[in-house]
C-alpha positions, 0 to 999 in steps of 0.5 A: 511455495516458489518465491519470485527471483525479482524479490532479491532485486526489490530488497536491493532497490529499497535499500538504495531508496533509504540510503538516497533518502539520507543523502537528499537535499530536500525530503518530505515525509509523505502518506502512501496515498498522496500525489507523489508525482508532484514531489518527484517533479520538484526534486523533493525526495519522498520518505514513506513512514507507512512503508517503513512501518510495514518493514518493521512488521516484516522484521517482527519488531512491531511490538518493540517499537510500539512500546516506545510510543505507548510509554509516552501515552499513545494508545495501543488502539492507535494504528500500529504504523503510527505507533511504530514510526513515532516509536522509532523517532523516540528510539532514535533507530529502526531496522534501516537505521531510522528515517532521515529528518524531514524538511516538511510533511505532506499528509493526504487523508484519502485513505486514512484520517489518522494520518492527519493527527499522526503528522501533526505530532511529527510536525511538532516533534521535528518543528517542520511545516505540514501540508494536509491535502483534504480529500472529500469522501466519495459516497456514490458518484464523483462530483465536479465540486469534489475535483475543484476542491482537490485541484485548488489544494494541489495548486496551493501545495505546489506554491507551498513547496515552491516557497520552501525550496525557492524554485518553481515547478517545471510543468514539463518535469511533472509531465515526465514524472507522470508518464513514468508513473503511468507506465509503472502502474500499468506494468504492475497491473499487468503483473498482478493480472498474470495470476488469472492463469490457472494454476497461478504463477504467483500469489498475493504474498509475492504481490505484497513483498514486491509492492514497495516500488509502486508506493515509494518509487512511483514516477521514477525509472526504478519502478518502471525497470523493476516491474518490467523485470517482474513481468518478464519473470512471470511470463517465463513462469507461465510459459514454462509451467512454473506455478506458485502452488504446484497442486492448486486446488482452491483460488482465494482472494485476500482483503485488507493490509497483509499481516506483515510479521506472518507472511511466511506462516500464512503463505506456507499454511495455504500452500500446504493445503493446495490453496493459492491466494491469487489476488488481493484488494490491497495491491490492486488498489494501486493499479488505479493510479495508472488512470492519469491523463496527460492532457490536464495533469492537475485535474487528473491527479485530483481525480485519481487520488480522490477515488482511491479504494478506501475513499469510496462507499461500501457499495462501490467496494462490493462491486470492486471485490466481486469484480476481482472474484469474477476476473480471477475466478476465486472460490473464496475470500479471506478477510483480515479484520485489521485491528489497526486499520479501521477504514479498511475493516469496519465495513467488512461484515456488511461487505461479506453479506454481498460477496458472490463466494464464501468468505471468512474473517480472521482477526489480527493486526498488520504490524503488532504481533501481540494481536495475532493468535495462531491457533485461532486463525488456523482453526478458522482457516481450516474450517473455511477450507474444509467448507469450500 
């Protein structure tokens, strides 16, 4: 499989991101689905424990750092991102030397309820304030009452940060950050949609590897510049007929968070069988953040962050997945039943019944390699590909 050259720039970019985190005057540990635009607009540096957990998984250190938290009574059934990050706090180190101590914590439960308790624990450990943005679950249609509820909290959050840092937010700065966020997400979406080409110039594994800037640096020039370069490389690949999987026969869709410690094994497994995972639900979930409206940013932020992918009902999820199936013209779906992420995994068997193409479910964990059976996964995937 041909890796994107831009991945090397991404590694350097993220190394700089962690370094700047240690140098920042004010920093907040923040959940991945929180409105980071407000933080950047107030010169608060966001640090993402979830992204840090993915990095630990990619380094194949998930079980090592989980052990530090499990020995202190945290259940192995707890999210492995949480176990690893809490374990790193107890261990006093990590693959990036440990995350910088937070000035405060910002948790948004629009993708996960575990984060609330996770961040309460961190708040007690570090003895710093915690703000929880409570987002109502959108079972069917988005209601005006949902938006007003979240809007009021965003206003409260701005006041919370203003009091902590001793300065008011500049509305023009928020607008500037939001415009960069919109541009970066637009570019990222255009990169993902390049996989509509047959054969595809990239796989979802490329999307996974290069998604960190859209999470951690959304709203900055860094993200805009990075995805411009990624788009140019993909356009060049299409022009020069450079394909991710040379003899692409099967086009597949991935559902759920990646198995970070087995990205290479999985990508090689599929490529050697002429199967290309052209898209996934995980990275495509981040393209929704580009729907911000500049006319009323607080209301727009409330709407965008309320209808995130894991905060909607199963029927809407089925519509989104079938939409991806149709757009990318995929032949089948590989569903990762993720031991760690209950909100992402619990509805998969119900969703599976309503998909427009065949699917297979494999069982693993996003970070904890103890939950992965290579023989079992290989057998299921082999049988699935033979069926297509």
